[in-house]
C-alpha positions in Angstrom: -37.3 -62.3 -62.3 -38.2 -58.9 -63.6 -38.8 -58.2 -67.6 -37.0 -55.5 -69.4 -39.7 -53.3 -71.6 -37.7 -51.4 -74.4 -39.0 -47.7 -75.7 -41.4 -49.7 -78.7 -43.3 -51.5 -76.0 -43.8 -48.4 -74.2 -44.8 -46.1 -77.0 -47.6 -48.1 -78.2 -49.3 -48.6 -74.9 -48.9 -45.0 -74.5 -50.2 -44.0 -78.0 -53.5 -45.3 -76.8 -54.2 -42.7 -73.5 -56.1 -39.5 -73.9 -53.5 -36.3 -74.7 -53.6 -34.7 -71.2 -51.7 -37.8 -69.8 -49.3 -38.5 -72.6 -48.4 -34.7 -71.9 -48.2 -35.2 -67.9 -46.1 -38.2 -68.5 -43.9 -36.2 -71.3 -43.9 -33.9 -68.1 -42.5 -36.0 -65.6 -39.6 -37.5 -68.1 -38.2 -34.5 -69.0 -38.6 -33.2 -64.8 -36.6 -36.9 -64.7 -34.0 -35.1 -66.5 -33.7 -31.3 -65.1 -31.0 -33.0 -62.7 -28.9 -34.5 -65.4 -28.3 -31.0 -66.5 -26.8 -29.0 -64.1 -25.6 -25.7 -64.9 -21.2 -25.7 -65.2 -19.1 -22.6 -64.7 -18.1 -21.7 -68.1 -21.8 -20.4 -68.8 -22.5 -17.3 -68.7 -25.4 -14.5 -69.0 -26.0 -14.3 -72.6 -25.4 -10.3 -71.8 -22.1 -10.8 -70.1 -21.0 -12.7 -73.7 -21.9 -10.2 -75.7 -20.4 -7.3 -74.0 -16.9 -9.5 -74.1 -17.4 -10.0 -77.4 -17.6 -5.7 -77.8 -14.7 -5.6 -75.8 -11.6 -3.6 -77.3 -9.2 -0.9 -76.6 -10.1 0.6 -80.5 -12.3 2.7 -81.3 -15.2 1.7 -83.3 -15.5 2.3 -86.9 -16.7 5.4 -88.3 -19.4 6.4 -91.1 -17.4 7.1 -93.8 -15.1 3.5 -92.8 -18.6 1.3 -92.7 -19.9 3.2 -96.1 -17.0 2.2 -97.5 -17.4 -1.9 -96.2 -21.1 -1.8 -97.4 -19.8 -0.9 -101.4 -16.8 -3.0 -101.4 -19.1 -6.1 -100.5 -21.7 -5.3 -103.1 -18.9 -5.3 -105.4 -17.5 -8.4 -104.5 -21.3 -9.5 -104.8 -22.4 -7.7 -107.4 -19.5 -7.4 -109.6 
């Protein structure tokens, strides 16, 4: 029969190891998780997401409009 080892027991054992061996162990553990996180269809490139957020059929605001928004915001914030 195989005894069950809990995380606390493993950590007590590993704390006595040199730093380089603990780092190798951590890397190996992370490597075993890599296959668990498979990229799915809905993950897109960040650029594609940003372009999608910016896509519109309306023209951008004018400098005058942006200036007005900034002034309105300052009045809201500072009174």
